[in-house]
PQR file with spaces between the fields and no chain letter, atoms N, CA, C, O and H, PARSE charges and radii, in Angstrom:
ATOM       1  N    MET     1     -12.609    3.741  -10.696 -0.4000 1.5000
ATOM       2  CA   MET     1     -11.416    3.144  -11.277 -0.0000 2.0000
ATOM       3  C    MET     1     -11.100    1.705  -10.775  0.5500 1.7000
ATOM       4  O    MET     1     -10.796    0.787  -11.536 -0.5500 1.4000
ATOM       5  N    ASN     2     -11.196    1.600   -9.494 -0.4000 1.5000
ATOM       6  CA   ASN     2     -10.704    0.230   -8.944 -0.0000 2.0000
ATOM       7  C    ASN     2     -11.848   -0.724   -9.238  0.5500 1.7000
ATOM       8  O    ASN     2     -11.551   -1.908   -9.400 -0.5500 1.4000
ATOM       9  H    ASN     2     -11.443    2.346   -8.876  0.4000 1.0000
ATOM      10  N    ALA     3     -13.091   -0.362   -9.324 -0.4000 1.5000
ATOM      11  CA   ALA     3     -14.137   -1.352   -9.696 -0.0000 2.0000
ATOM      12  C    ALA     3     -13.975   -2.018  -11.065  0.5500 1.7000
ATOM      13  O    ALA     3     -14.564   -3.070  -11.315 -0.5500 1.4000
ATOM      14  H    ALA     3     -13.331    0.600   -9.193  0.4000 1.0000
ATOM      15  N    GLU     4     -13.177   -1.408  -11.956 -0.4000 1.5000
ATOM      16  CA   GLU     4     -13.019   -1.909  -13.234 -0.0000 2.0000
ATOM      17  C    GLU     4     -11.711   -2.712  -13.327  0.5500 1.7000
ATOM      18  O    GLU     4     -11.436   -3.307  -14.369 -0.5500 1.4000
ATOM      19  H    GLU     4     -12.698   -0.554  -11.753  0.4000 1.0000
ATOM      20  N    TYR     5     -10.837   -2.742  -12.173 -0.4000 1.5000
ATOM      21  CA   TYR     5      -9.592   -3.552  -12.204 -0.0000 2.0000
ATOM      22  C    TYR     5      -9.873   -5.007  -12.256  0.5500 1.7000
ATOM      23  O    TYR     5     -10.718   -5.476  -11.494 -0.5500 1.4000
ATOM      24  H    TYR     5     -11.061   -2.259  -11.326  0.4000 1.0000
ATOM      25  N    PRO     6      -9.204   -5.792  -13.129 -0.5600 1.5000
ATOM      26  CA   PRO     6      -9.514   -7.209  -13.242  0.2800 2.0000
ATOM      27  C    PRO     6      -9.189   -8.021  -11.971  0.5500 1.7000
ATOM      28  O    PRO     6      -8.164   -7.724  -11.358 -0.5500 1.4000
ATOM      29  N    ALA     7      -9.888   -8.909  -11.574 -0.4000 1.5000
ATOM      30  CA   ALA     7      -9.610   -9.605  -10.285 -0.0000 2.0000
ATOM      31  C    ALA     7     -10.104  -11.087  -10.527  0.5500 1.7000
ATOM      32  O    ALA     7     -10.962  -11.380  -11.359 -0.5500 1.4000
ATOM      33  H    ALA     7     -10.721   -9.150  -12.073  0.4000 1.0000
ATOM      34  N    HIS     8      -9.455  -11.993   -9.695 -0.4000 1.5000
ATOM      35  CA   HIS     8      -9.784  -13.419   -9.602 -0.0000 2.0000
ATOM      36  C    HIS     8     -10.862  -13.676   -8.655  0.5500 1.7000
ATOM      37  O    HIS     8     -11.472  -14.745   -8.682 -0.5500 1.4000
ATOM      38  H    HIS     8      -8.758  -11.756   -9.019  0.4000 1.0000
ATOM      39  N    GLY     9     -11.131  -12.749   -7.816 -0.4000 1.5000
ATOM      40  CA   GLY     9     -12.082  -12.881   -6.817 -0.0000 2.0000
ATOM      41  C    GLY     9     -12.274  -11.534   -6.035  0.5500 1.7000
ATOM      42  O    GLY     9     -11.694  -10.523   -6.429 -0.5500 1.4000
ATOM      43  H    GLY     9     -10.636  -11.880   -7.794  0.4000 1.0000
ATOM      44  N    PRO    10     -13.051  -11.514   -4.974 -0.5600 1.5000
ATOM      45  CA   PRO    10     -13.196  -10.305   -4.239  0.2800 2.0000
ATOM      46  C    PRO    10     -11.848   -9.816   -3.658  0.5500 1.7000
ATOM      47  O    PRO    10     -11.061  -10.611   -3.146 -0.5500 1.4000
ATOM      48  N    TRP    11     -11.607   -8.523   -3.745 -0.4000 1.5000
ATOM      49  CA   TRP    11     -10.433   -7.969   -3.146 -0.0000 2.0000
ATOM      50  C    TRP    11     -10.580   -7.948   -1.604  0.5500 1.7000
ATOM      51  O    TRP    11     -11.600   -7.551   -1.041 -0.5500 1.4000
ATOM      52  H    TRP    11     -12.247   -7.877   -4.161  0.4000 1.0000
ATOM      53  N    MET    12      -9.441   -8.422   -0.949 -0.4000 1.5000
ATOM      54  CA   MET    12      -9.475   -8.361    0.471 -0.0000 2.0000
ATOM      55  C    MET    12      -8.223   -7.389    0.886  0.5500 1.7000
ATOM      56  O    MET    12      -7.169   -7.420    0.251 -0.5500 1.4000
ATOM      57  H    MET    12      -8.613   -8.745   -1.407  0.4000 1.0000
ATOM      58  N    PHE    13      -8.410   -6.611    1.892 -0.4000 1.5000
ATOM      59  CA   PHE    13      -7.303   -5.736    2.414 -0.0000 2.0000
ATOM      60  C    PHE    13      -7.047   -5.962    3.871  0.5500 1.7000
ATOM      61  O    PHE    13      -7.955   -6.198    4.668 -0.5500 1.4000
ATOM      62  H    PHE    13      -9.267   -6.586    2.408  0.4000 1.0000
ATOM      63  N    MET    14      -5.778   -5.881    4.196 -0.4000 1.5000
ATOM      64  CA   MET    14      -5.314   -5.902    5.567 -0.0000 2.0000
ATOM      65  C    MET    14      -4.602   -4.631    5.799  0.5500 1.7000
ATOM      66  O    MET    14      -3.615   -4.395    5.103 -0.5500 1.4000
ATOM      67  H    MET    14      -5.041   -5.688    3.549  0.4000 1.0000
ATOM      68  N    VAL    15      -5.001   -3.741    6.735 -0.4000 1.5000
ATOM      69  CA   VAL    15      -4.239   -2.551    7.070 -0.0000 2.0000
ATOM      70  C    VAL    15      -3.138   -2.906    7.953  0.5500 1.7000
ATOM      71  O    VAL    15      -3.354   -3.381    9.067 -0.5500 1.4000
ATOM      72  H    VAL    15      -5.804   -3.932    7.300  0.4000 1.0000
ATOM      73  N    ASN    16      -1.924   -2.688    7.488 -0.4000 1.5000
ATOM      74  CA   ASN    16      -0.689   -2.958    8.326 -0.0000 2.0000
ATOM      75  C    ASN    16      -0.325   -1.750    9.116  0.5500 1.7000
ATOM      76  O    ASN    16       0.101   -1.892   10.261 -0.5500 1.4000
ATOM      77  H    ASN    16      -1.748   -2.302    6.582  0.4000 1.0000
ATOM      78  N    ARG    17      -0.471   -0.519    8.561 -0.4000 1.5000
ATOM      79  CA   ARG    17      -0.145    0.691    9.316 -0.0000 2.0000
ATOM      80  C    ARG    17      -0.861    1.901    8.854  0.5500 1.7000
ATOM      81  O    ARG    17      -1.139    2.007    7.660 -0.5500 1.4000
ATOM      82  H    ARG    17      -0.817   -0.403    7.630  0.4000 1.0000
ATOM      83  N    VAL    18      -1.195    2.858    9.740 -0.4000 1.5000
ATOM      84  CA   VAL    18      -1.693    4.155    9.275 -0.0000 2.0000
ATOM      85  C    VAL    18      -1.021    5.195   10.135  0.5500 1.7000
ATOM      86  O    VAL    18      -0.986    5.054   11.358 -0.5500 1.4000
ATOM      87  H    VAL    18      -0.969    2.771   10.710  0.4000 1.0000
ATOM      88  N    VAL    19      -0.488    6.230    9.530 -0.4000 1.5000
ATOM      89  CA   VAL    19       0.103    7.320   10.191 -0.0000 2.0000
ATOM      90  C    VAL    19      -0.682    8.616    9.797  0.5500 1.7000
ATOM      91  O    VAL    19      -0.802    8.895    8.604 -0.5500 1.4000
ATOM      92  H    VAL    19      -0.516    6.344    8.537  0.4000 1.0000
ATOM      93  N    ARG    20      -1.208    9.397   10.748 -0.4000 1.5000
ATOM      94  CA   ARG    20      -2.054   10.601   10.437 -0.0000 2.0000
ATOM      95  C    ARG    20      -1.491   11.826   11.151  0.5500 1.7000
ATOM      96  O    ARG    20      -1.095   11.852   12.317 -0.5500 1.4000
ATOM      97  H    ARG    20      -1.110    9.170   11.717  0.4000 1.0000
ATOM      98  N    GLY    21      -1.514   12.882   10.246 -0.4000 1.5000
ATOM      99  CA   GLY    21      -1.214   14.187   10.878 -0.0000 2.0000
ATOM     100  C    GLY    21      -2.410   15.056   10.719  0.5500 1.7000
ATOM     101  O    GLY    21      -3.491   14.567   10.391 -0.5500 1.4000
ATOM     102  H    GLY    21      -1.836   12.862    9.300  0.4000 1.0000
ATOM     103  N    THR    22      -2.250   16.369   10.945 -0.4000 1.5000
ATOM     104  CA   THR    22      -3.406   17.236   10.734 -0.0000 2.0000
ATOM     105  C    THR    22      -4.125   17.325    9.413  0.5500 1.7000
ATOM     106  O    THR    22      -5.346   17.301    9.263 -0.5500 1.4000
ATOM     107  H    THR    22      -1.372   16.766   11.211  0.4000 1.0000
ATOM     108  N    ASN    23      -3.092   17.444    8.362 -0.4000 1.5000
ATOM     109  CA   ASN    23      -3.624   17.600    7.085 -0.0000 2.0000
ATOM     110  C    ASN    23      -3.180   16.499    6.094  0.5500 1.7000
ATOM     111  O    ASN    23      -3.276   16.647    4.876 -0.5500 1.4000
ATOM     112  H    ASN    23      -2.100   17.463    8.485  0.4000 1.0000
ATOM     113  N    ALA    24      -2.665   15.335    6.711 -0.4000 1.5000
ATOM     114  CA   ALA    24      -2.118   14.341    5.858 -0.0000 2.0000
ATOM     115  C    ALA    24      -2.164   13.062    6.545  0.5500 1.7000
ATOM     116  O    ALA    24      -2.263   13.033    7.771 -0.5500 1.4000
ATOM     117  H    ALA    24      -2.586   15.215    7.701  0.4000 1.0000
ATOM     118  N    ALA    25      -2.089   11.823    5.730 -0.4000 1.5000
ATOM     119  CA   ALA    25      -2.134   10.676    6.339 -0.0000 2.0000
ATOM     120  C    ALA    25      -1.481    9.599    5.273  0.5500 1.7000
ATOM     121  O    ALA    25      -1.572    9.781    4.059 -0.5500 1.4000
ATOM     122  H    ALA    25      -2.008   11.847    4.734  0.4000 1.0000
ATOM     123  N    VAL    26      -0.853    8.528    5.814 -0.4000 1.5000
ATOM     124  CA   VAL    26      -0.187    7.532    5.137 -0.0000 2.0000
ATOM     125  C    VAL    26      -0.721    6.111    5.538  0.5500 1.7000
ATOM     126  O    VAL    26      -0.793    5.804    6.728 -0.5500 1.4000
ATOM     127  H    VAL    26      -0.779    8.380    6.801  0.4000 1.0000
ATOM     128  N    SER    27      -1.094    5.248    4.543 -0.4000 1.5000
ATOM     129  CA   SER    27      -1.427    3.975    4.893 -0.0000 2.0000
ATOM     130  C    SER    27      -0.497    2.971    4.189  0.5500 1.7000
ATOM     131  O    SER    27       0.033    3.247    3.113 -0.5500 1.4000
ATOM     132  H    SER    27      -1.035    5.498    3.576  0.4000 1.0000
ATOM     133  N    GLU    28      -0.308    1.777    4.833 -0.4000 1.5000
ATOM     134  CA   GLU    28       0.348    0.666    4.235 -0.0000 2.0000
ATOM     135  C    GLU    28      -0.526   -0.577    4.320  0.5500 1.7000
ATOM     136  O    GLU    28      -0.811   -1.055    5.418 -0.5500 1.4000
ATOM     137  H    GLU    28      -0.738    1.553    5.707  0.4000 1.0000
ATOM     138  N    VAL    29      -0.950   -1.100    3.197 -0.4000 1.5000
ATOM     139  CA   VAL    29      -1.936   -2.155    3.294 -0.0000 2.0000
ATOM     140  C    VAL    29      -1.405   -3.346    2.362  0.5500 1.7000
ATOM     141  O    VAL    29      -0.648   -3.175    1.406 -0.5500 1.4000
ATOM     142  H    VAL    29      -0.719   -0.712    2.305  0.4000 1.0000
ATOM     143  N    SER    30      -1.916   -4.577    2.786 -0.4000 1.5000
ATOM     144  CA   SER    30      -1.726   -5.715    2.006 -0.0000 2.0000
ATOM     145  C    SER    30      -3.007   -6.000    1.270  0.5500 1.7000
ATOM     146  O    SER    30      -4.108   -5.859    1.803 -0.5500 1.4000
ATOM     147  H    SER    30      -2.531   -4.716    3.562  0.4000 1.0000
ATOM     148  N    VAL    31      -2.828   -6.419   -0.016 -0.4000 1.5000
ATOM     149  CA   VAL    31      -4.016   -6.583   -0.808 -0.0000 2.0000
ATOM     150  C    VAL    31      -3.983   -7.913   -1.510  0.5500 1.7000
ATOM     151  O    VAL    31      -2.927   -8.311   -2.002 -0.5500 1.4000
ATOM     152  H    VAL    31      -1.934   -6.533   -0.449  0.4000 1.0000
ATOM     153  N    THR    32      -5.135   -8.645   -1.582 -0.4000 1.5000
ATOM     154  CA   THR    32      -5.199   -9.869   -2.417 -0.0000 2.0000
ATOM     155  C    THR    32      -6.592  -10.108   -2.896  0.5500 1.7000
ATOM     156  O    THR    32      -7.588   -9.721   -2.286 -0.5500 1.4000
ATOM     157  H    THR    32      -5.992   -8.322   -1.183  0.4000 1.0000
ATOM     158  N    ASP    33      -6.607  -10.765   -4.018 -0.4000 1.5000
ATOM     159  CA   ASP    33      -7.880  -11.226   -4.697 -0.0000 2.0000
ATOM     160  C    ASP    33      -7.997  -12.892   -4.510  0.5500 1.7000
ATOM     161  O    ASP    33      -8.897  -13.518   -5.069 -0.5500 1.4000
ATOM     162  H    ASP    33      -5.798  -11.079   -4.513  0.4000 1.0000
ATOM     163  N    GLY    34      -7.161  -13.428   -3.809 -0.4000 1.5000
ATOM     164  CA   GLY    34      -6.992  -14.901   -3.549 -0.0000 2.0000
ATOM     165  C    GLY    34      -5.808  -15.388   -4.582  0.5500 1.7000
ATOM     166  O    GLY    34      -5.313  -16.504   -4.418 -0.5500 1.4000
ATOM     167  H    GLY    34      -6.429  -12.920   -3.355  0.4000 1.0000
ATOM     168  N    VAL    35      -5.403  -14.611   -5.552 -0.4000 1.5000
ATOM     169  CA   VAL    35      -4.398  -15.157   -6.448 -0.0000 2.0000
ATOM     170  C    VAL    35      -3.255  -14.219   -6.336  0.5500 1.7000
ATOM     171  O    VAL    35      -2.151  -14.590   -5.937 -0.5500 1.4000
ATOM     172  H    VAL    35      -5.805  -13.705   -5.685  0.4000 1.0000
ATOM     173  N    VAL    36      -3.539  -12.942   -6.705 -0.4000 1.5000
ATOM     174  CA   VAL    36      -2.560  -11.851   -6.710 -0.0000 2.0000
ATOM     175  C    VAL    36      -2.441  -11.307   -5.286  0.5500 1.7000
ATOM     176  O    VAL    36      -3.427  -11.043   -4.598 -0.5500 1.4000
ATOM     177  H    VAL    36      -4.436  -12.640   -7.029  0.4000 1.0000
ATOM     178  N    LYS    37      -1.088  -11.145   -4.856 -0.4000 1.5000
ATOM     179  CA   LYS    37      -0.823  -10.582   -3.492 -0.0000 2.0000
ATOM     180  C    LYS    37      -0.110   -9.242   -3.907  0.5500 1.7000
ATOM     181  O    LYS    37       0.605   -9.160   -4.906 -0.5500 1.4000
ATOM     182  H    LYS    37      -0.287  -11.360   -5.414  0.4000 1.0000
ATOM     183  N    ALA    38      -0.365   -8.219   -3.065 -0.4000 1.5000
ATOM     184  CA   ALA    38       0.341   -6.848   -3.373 -0.0000 2.0000
ATOM     185  C    ALA    38       0.311   -6.082   -2.155  0.5500 1.7000
ATOM     186  O    ALA    38      -0.443   -6.365   -1.224 -0.5500 1.4000
ATOM     187  H    ALA    38      -0.946   -8.286   -2.254  0.4000 1.0000
ATOM     188  N    ARG    39       1.203   -5.017   -2.145 -0.4000 1.5000
ATOM     189  CA   ARG    39       1.284   -4.096   -0.991 -0.0000 2.0000
ATOM     190  C    ARG    39       0.940   -2.710   -1.613  0.5500 1.7000
ATOM     191  O    ARG    39       1.287   -2.500   -2.776 -0.5500 1.4000
ATOM     192  H    ARG    39       1.815   -4.787   -2.901  0.4000 1.0000
ATOM     193  N    ALA    40       0.297   -1.777   -0.926 -0.4000 1.5000
ATOM     194  CA   ALA    40       0.083   -0.567   -1.406 -0.0000 2.0000
ATOM     195  C    ALA    40       0.431    0.471   -0.292  0.5500 1.7000
ATOM     196  O    ALA    40       0.029    0.339    0.864 -0.5500 1.4000
ATOM     197  H    ALA    40       0.015   -1.948    0.019  0.4000 1.0000
ATOM     198  N    ILE    41       1.185    1.488   -0.707 -0.4000 1.5000
ATOM     199  CA   ILE    41       1.436    2.675    0.194 -0.0000 2.0000
ATOM     200  C    ILE    41       0.675    3.759   -0.349  0.5500 1.7000
ATOM     201  O    ILE    41       0.798    4.055   -1.537 -0.5500 1.4000
ATOM     202  H    ILE    41       1.512    1.595   -1.646  0.4000 1.0000
ATOM     203  N    SER    42      -0.164    4.429    0.478 -0.4000 1.5000
ATOM     204  CA   SER    42      -0.978    5.541   -0.011 -0.0000 2.0000
ATOM     205  C    SER    42      -0.773    6.738    0.748  0.5500 1.7000
ATOM     206  O    SER    42      -0.744    6.648    1.975 -0.5500 1.4000
ATOM     207  H    SER    42      -0.263    4.189    1.444  0.4000 1.0000
ATOM     208  N    PHE    43      -0.613    7.961    0.128 -0.4000 1.5000
ATOM     209  CA   PHE    43      -0.513    9.186    0.767 -0.0000 2.0000
ATOM     210  C    PHE    43      -1.692    9.992    0.444  0.5500 1.7000
ATOM     211  O    PHE    43      -2.083   10.208   -0.703 -0.5500 1.4000
ATOM     212  H    PHE    43      -0.637    8.035   -0.869  0.4000 1.0000
ATOM     213  N    PHE    44      -2.285   10.464    1.609 -0.4000 1.5000
ATOM     214  CA   PHE    44      -3.519   11.187    1.653 -0.0000 2.0000
ATOM     215  C    PHE    44      -3.340   12.524    2.023  0.5500 1.7000
ATOM     216  O    PHE    44      -2.723   12.749    3.064 -0.5500 1.4000
ATOM     217  H    PHE    44      -1.968   10.289    2.541  0.4000 1.0000
ATOM     218  N    GLU    45      -3.841   13.595    1.248 -0.4000 1.5000
ATOM     219  CA   GLU    45      -3.854   14.898    1.622 -0.0000 2.0000
ATOM     220  C    GLU    45      -5.364   15.160    2.151  0.5500 1.7000
ATOM     221  O    GLU    45      -6.335   14.808    1.480 -0.5500 1.4000
ATOM     222  H    GLU    45      -4.343   13.413    0.403  0.4000 1.0000
ATOM     223  N    LEU    46      -5.477   15.751    3.298 -0.4000 1.5000
ATOM     224  CA   LEU    46      -6.832   15.954    3.977 -0.0000 2.0000
ATOM     225  C    LEU    46      -7.121   17.400    3.966  0.5500 1.7000
ATOM     226  O    LEU    46      -6.217   18.215    4.151 -0.5500 1.4000
ATOM     227  H    LEU    46      -4.688   16.037    3.843  0.4000 1.0000
ATOM     228  N    ASN    47      -8.450   17.786    3.738 -0.4000 1.5000
ATOM     229  CA   ASN    47      -9.055   19.171    3.736 -0.0000 2.0000
ATOM     230  C    ASN    47     -10.302   19.007    4.590  0.5500 1.7000
ATOM     231  O    ASN    47     -11.224   18.297    4.188 -0.5500 1.4000
ATOM     232  H    ASN    47      -9.185   17.124    3.588  0.4000 1.0000
ATOM     233  N    SER    48     -10.358   19.637    5.750 -0.4000 1.5000
ATOM     234  CA   SER    48     -11.521   19.615    6.558 -0.0000 2.0000
ATOM     235  C    SER    48     -11.952   18.188    6.937  0.5500 1.7000
ATOM     236  O    SER    48     -13.135   17.874    7.076 -0.5500 1.4000
ATOM     237  H    SER    48      -9.609   20.213    6.076  0.4000 1.0000
ATOM     238  N    GLY    49     -10.890   17.322    7.099 -0.4000 1.5000
ATOM     239  CA   GLY    49     -11.136   15.847    7.525 -0.0000 2.0000
ATOM     240  C    GLY    49     -11.565   14.975    6.406  0.5500 1.7000
ATOM     241  O    GLY    49     -11.879   13.802    6.605 -0.5500 1.4000
ATOM     242  H    GLY    49      -9.930   17.577    6.986  0.4000 1.0000
ATOM     243  N    LYS    50     -11.583   15.521    5.236 -0.4000 1.5000
ATOM     244  CA   LYS    50     -11.905   14.695    4.010 -0.0000 2.0000
ATOM     245  C    LYS    50     -10.753   14.534    3.128  0.5500 1.7000
ATOM     246  O    LYS    50      -9.867   15.387    3.085 -0.5500 1.4000
ATOM     247  H    LYS    50     -11.328   16.474    5.074  0.4000 1.0000
ATOM     248  N    ILE    51     -10.731   13.436    2.401 -0.4000 1.5000
ATOM     249  CA   ILE    51      -9.633   13.127    1.500 -0.0000 2.0000
ATOM     250  C    ILE    51      -9.721   14.167    0.410  0.5500 1.7000
ATOM     251  O    ILE    51     -10.822   14.311   -0.121 -0.5500 1.4000
ATOM     252  H    ILE    51     -11.451   12.743    2.436  0.4000 1.0000
ATOM     253  N    ALA    52      -8.687   14.928   -0.004 -0.4000 1.5000
ATOM     254  CA   ALA    52      -8.748   15.829   -1.099 -0.0000 2.0000
ATOM     255  C    ALA    52      -7.870   15.177   -2.330  0.5500 1.7000
ATOM     256  O    ALA    52      -8.126   15.366   -3.519 -0.5500 1.4000
ATOM     257  H    ALA    52      -7.793   14.811    0.428  0.4000 1.0000
ATOM     258  N    LYS    53      -6.861   14.428   -1.859 -0.4000 1.5000
ATOM     259  CA   LYS    53      -5.892   13.899   -2.907 -0.0000 2.0000
ATOM     260  C    LYS    53      -5.182   12.669   -2.465  0.5500 1.7000
ATOM     261  O    LYS    53      -4.771   12.595   -1.307 -0.5500 1.4000
ATOM     262  H    LYS    53      -6.653   14.274   -0.893  0.4000 1.0000
ATOM     263  N    ILE    54      -5.013   11.704   -3.310 -0.4000 1.5000
ATOM     264  CA   ILE    54      -4.413   10.479   -2.979 -0.0000 2.0000
ATOM     265  C    ILE    54      -3.272   10.205   -3.947  0.5500 1.7000
ATOM     266  O    ILE    54      -3.470   10.358   -5.153 -0.5500 1.4000
ATOM     267  H    ILE    54      -5.347   11.765   -4.250  0.4000 1.0000
ATOM     268  N    VAL    55      -2.094    9.810   -3.491 -0.4000 1.5000
ATOM     269  CA   VAL    55      -1.038    9.292   -4.379 -0.0000 2.0000
ATOM     270  C    VAL    55      -0.741    7.900   -3.872  0.5500 1.7000
ATOM     271  O    VAL    55      -0.449    7.734   -2.688 -0.5500 1.4000
ATOM     272  H    VAL    55      -1.933    9.686   -2.511  0.4000 1.0000
ATOM     273  N    GLU    56      -0.804    6.891   -4.728 -0.4000 1.5000
ATOM     274  CA   GLU    56      -0.533    5.546   -4.332 -0.0000 2.0000
ATOM     275  C    GLU    56       0.801    4.981   -5.019  0.5500 1.7000
ATOM     276  O    GLU    56       1.200    5.375   -6.115 -0.5500 1.4000
ATOM     277  H    GLU    56      -1.041    7.026   -5.690  0.4000 1.0000
ATOM     278  N    TYR    57       1.392    4.084   -4.300 -0.4000 1.5000
ATOM     279  CA   TYR    57       2.598    3.390   -4.887 -0.0000 2.0000
ATOM     280  C    TYR    57       2.314    1.902   -4.529  0.5500 1.7000
ATOM     281  O    TYR    57       1.963    1.524   -3.411 -0.5500 1.4000
ATOM     282  H    TYR    57       1.068    3.764   -3.409  0.4000 1.0000
ATOM     283  N    TRP    58       2.521    1.059   -5.674 -0.4000 1.5000
ATOM     284  CA   TRP    58       2.270   -0.357   -5.539 -0.0000 2.0000
ATOM     285  C    TRP    58       3.665   -1.074   -5.824  0.5500 1.7000
ATOM     286  O    TRP    58       3.920   -1.550   -6.931 -0.5500 1.4000
ATOM     287  H    TRP    58       2.807    1.366   -6.582  0.4000 1.0000
ATOM     288  N    PRO    59       4.538   -1.118   -4.762 -0.5600 1.5000
ATOM     289  CA   PRO    59       5.913   -1.531   -5.045  0.2800 2.0000
ATOM     290  C    PRO    59       5.991   -3.078   -5.420  0.5500 1.7000
ATOM     291  O    PRO    59       5.264   -3.897   -4.858 -0.5500 1.4000
ATOM     292  N    GLU    60       6.886   -3.421   -6.373 -0.4000 1.5000
ATOM     293  CA   GLU    60       7.018   -4.793   -6.619 -0.0000 2.0000
ATOM     294  C    GLU    60       8.161   -5.384   -5.704  0.5500 1.7000
ATOM     295  O    GLU    60       9.162   -4.755   -5.364 -0.5500 1.4000
ATOM     296  H    GLU    60       7.476   -2.756   -6.829  0.4000 1.0000
ATOM     297  N    PRO    61       7.866   -6.676   -5.360 -0.5600 1.5000
ATOM     298  CA   PRO    61       8.904   -7.362   -4.513  0.2800 2.0000
ATOM     299  C    PRO    61      10.085   -7.506   -5.233  0.5500 1.7000
ATOM     300  O    PRO    61      10.091   -7.673   -6.452 -0.5500 1.4000
ATOM     301  N    GLY    62      11.154   -7.446   -4.498 -0.4000 1.5000
ATOM     302  CA   GLY    62      12.564   -7.556   -5.175 -0.0000 2.0000
ATOM     303  C    GLY    62      13.612   -7.928   -4.158  0.5500 1.7000
ATOM     304  O    GLY    62      13.388   -8.014   -2.951 -0.5500 1.4000
ATOM     305  H    GLY    62      11.149   -7.310   -3.507  0.4000 1.0000
ATOM     306  N    THR    63      14.811   -8.149   -4.760 -0.4000 1.5000
ATOM     307  CA   THR    63      15.932   -8.559   -3.731 -0.0000 2.0000
ATOM     308  C    THR    63      16.893   -7.403   -3.801  0.5500 1.7000
ATOM     309  O    THR    63      17.311   -7.026   -4.896 -0.5500 1.4000
ATOM     310  H    THR    63      14.993   -8.079   -5.740  0.4000 1.0000
ATOM     311  N    PRO    64      17.266   -6.817   -2.664 -0.5600 1.5000
ATOM     312  CA   PRO    64      18.260   -5.745   -2.698  0.2800 2.0000
ATOM     313  C    PRO    64      19.695   -6.137   -3.189  0.5500 1.7000
ATOM     314  O    PRO    64      20.036   -7.319   -3.133 -0.5500 1.4000
ATOM     315  N    PRO    65      20.462   -5.272   -3.621 -0.5600 1.5000
ATOM     316  CA   PRO    65      21.825   -5.733   -4.018  0.2800 2.0000
ATOM     317  C    PRO    65      22.481   -6.247   -2.832  0.5500 1.7000
ATOM     318  O    PRO    65      22.148   -5.837   -1.720 -0.5500 1.4000
ATOM     319  N    HIS    66      23.449   -7.174   -3.000 -0.4000 1.5000
ATOM     320  CA   HIS    66      24.037   -7.895   -1.883 -0.0000 2.0000
ATOM     321  C    HIS    66      24.797   -6.961   -0.880  0.5500 1.7000
ATOM     322  O    HIS    66      24.952   -7.245    0.308 -0.5500 1.4000
ATOM     323  H    HIS    66      23.719   -7.508   -3.903  0.4000 1.0000
ATOM     324  N    ASP    67      25.217   -5.912   -1.429 -0.4000 1.5000
ATOM     325  CA   ASP    67      26.056   -4.856   -0.438 -0.0000 2.0000
ATOM     326  C    ASP    67      25.093   -4.030    0.312  0.5500 1.7000
ATOM     327  O    ASP    67      25.535   -3.230    1.136 -0.5500 1.4000
ATOM     328  H    ASP    67      25.091   -5.681   -2.394  0.4000 1.0000
ATOM     329  N    ARG    68      23.788   -4.141    0.110 -0.4000 1.5000
ATOM     330  CA   ARG    68      22.847   -3.331    0.877 -0.0000 2.0000
ATOM     331  C    ARG    68      21.887   -4.169    1.581  0.5500 1.7000
ATOM     332  O    ARG    68      21.020   -3.597    2.242 -0.5500 1.4000
ATOM     333  H    ARG    68      23.429   -4.791   -0.560  0.4000 1.0000
ATOM     334  N    SER    69      21.916   -5.568    1.532 -0.4000 1.5000
ATOM     335  CA   SER    69      20.919   -6.499    2.139 -0.0000 2.0000
ATOM     336  C    SER    69      21.123   -6.357    3.667  0.5500 1.7000
ATOM     337  O    SER    69      20.186   -6.733    4.371 -0.5500 1.4000
ATOM     338  H    SER    69      22.620   -6.033    0.995  0.4000 1.0000
ATOM     339  N    HIS    70      22.153   -5.897    4.229 -0.4000 1.5000
ATOM     340  CA   HIS    70      22.250   -5.813    5.750 -0.0000 2.0000
ATOM     341  C    HIS    70      21.489   -4.523    6.131  0.5500 1.7000
ATOM     342  O    HIS    70      21.407   -4.260    7.331 -0.5500 1.4000
ATOM     343  H    HIS    70      22.915   -5.592    3.658  0.4000 1.0000
ATOM     344  N    LEU    71      20.949   -3.731    5.267 -0.4000 1.5000
ATOM     345  CA   LEU    71      20.190   -2.586    5.595 -0.0000 2.0000
ATOM     346  C    LEU    71      18.749   -2.729    5.374  0.5500 1.7000
ATOM     347  O    LEU    71      17.996   -1.796    5.655 -0.5500 1.4000
ATOM     348  H    LEU    71      21.016   -3.945    4.292  0.4000 1.0000
ATOM     349  N    THR    72      18.276   -3.923    4.849 -0.4000 1.5000
ATOM     350  CA   THR    72      16.841   -4.128    4.568 -0.0000 2.0000
ATOM     351  C    THR    72      16.239   -5.151    5.344  0.5500 1.7000
ATOM     352  O    THR    72      16.963   -5.924    5.972 -0.5500 1.4000
ATOM     353  H    THR    72      18.888   -4.680    4.621  0.4000 1.0000
ATOM     354  N    GLU    73      14.964   -5.257    5.381 -0.4000 1.5000
ATOM     355  CA   GLU    73      14.127   -6.173    6.064 -0.0000 2.0000
ATOM     356  C    GLU    73      13.047   -6.636    5.068  0.5500 1.7000
ATOM     357  O    GLU    73      12.343   -5.785    4.524 -0.5500 1.4000
ATOM     358  H    GLU    73      14.376   -4.629    4.871  0.4000 1.0000
ATOM     359  N    ARG    74      12.885   -7.948    4.804 -0.4000 1.5000
ATOM     360  CA   ARG    74      11.802   -8.354    3.880 -0.0000 2.0000
ATOM     361  C    ARG    74      10.396   -8.297    4.612  0.5500 1.7000
ATOM     362  O    ARG    74      10.217   -8.729    5.751 -0.5500 1.4000
ATOM     363  H    ARG    74      13.457   -8.639    5.246  0.4000 1.0000
ATOM     364  N    LEU    75       9.511   -7.764    3.892 -0.4000 1.5000
ATOM     365  CA   LEU    75       8.088   -7.517    4.425 -0.0000 2.0000
ATOM     366  C    LEU    75       7.365   -8.772    4.003  0.5500 1.7000
ATOM     367  O    LEU    75       7.611   -9.291    2.914 -0.5500 1.4000
ATOM     368  H    LEU    75       9.657   -7.413    2.967  0.4000 1.0000
ATOM     369  N    THR    76       6.529   -9.241    4.794 -0.4000 1.5000
ATOM     370  CA   THR    76       5.698  -10.343    4.508 -0.0000 2.0000
ATOM     371  C    THR    76       4.203   -9.971    4.549  0.5500 1.7000
ATOM     372  O    THR    76       3.841   -9.001    5.216 -0.5500 1.4000
ATOM     373  H    THR    76       6.330   -8.819    5.679  0.4000 1.0000
ATOM     374  N    GLY    77       3.376  -10.676    3.890 -0.4000 1.5000
ATOM     375  CA   GLY    77       1.873  -10.294    3.959 -0.0000 2.0000
ATOM     376  C    GLY    77       1.394   -9.639    2.839  0.5500 1.7000
ATOM     377  O    GLY    77       0.215   -9.289    2.786 -0.5500 1.4000
ATOM     378  H    GLY    77       3.670  -11.463    3.348  0.4000 1.0000
């Protein structure tokens, strides 16, 4: 699926964080093809140490409502 995704160049990934439990893991990565920059949050279900299921979220950058801005922190990268 990802091999068919259109890109401006080779995809490069930077792993920002990985949290792992016995049967699950979560990763947060920064992704770029030299033009497009994105962040991906992936939830992995593990079975015998192998990935059995992945659910990914690719959040869009945005500005929080002004009354919530004191509760947020802008991510970079």
